[in-house]
N, C-alpha and C positions, 0 to 999 in steps of 0.2 A: 218090602221096604229096604232101602239101601242105607245101612249104618256103617260108619267107619270102624266100629268095634266088631269083633267076631261074634257071630250069632250064638247066644248061649241059651240052652234049653230052659234054664231056670234063672230068675232074677238074682242078682248078687245079694247075699245075706247081709243083714246089718252088722256093723262092727261090734263084736262082743265075744266073751270067752266061750259061750255056748248059745249060738243063734237058734239051735233046734229046741232049746228050752222055752216053754210057753211063757214063763214069767221069770224076770231077772232076779238073781239072788243078791240081796243087799244085806250083808252081815251087820253093817253099821246102822241101817235104817230099814228094818223089815216091813214096817208100816208107817207111812207118813202121817204124823199127828200134828194138829194145830198147836201153836204155842199157848200153853195154859198157865195161869197164875200159880201162886204157891199152893201146894197140895193141902195145906191146912186151911187156906181160905179160897175155896172154889169161886166165891163171888166177892168182888171188891166192895168193902164196907164204905159207906158214905162218910165224909169227914164230919167230926163233931161240930155242932153249931157254935159259932164264935159270938159270944155276947159282948157287944161293945157299949159300955156305959156312956150315955150321952150327958155331958156336963152342961 
């Protein structure tokens, strides 16, 4: 195959501080977690029934 770039034995590594590392190191987010509500209320409570007196 004729390529304009010089023949390289190995493909170019992805941009990163340590491409040889199997998993990227994320000090800010070690594990992606979904946005959860308040820790006190894991499940959103339904609104209280509004009783409207019919005149």
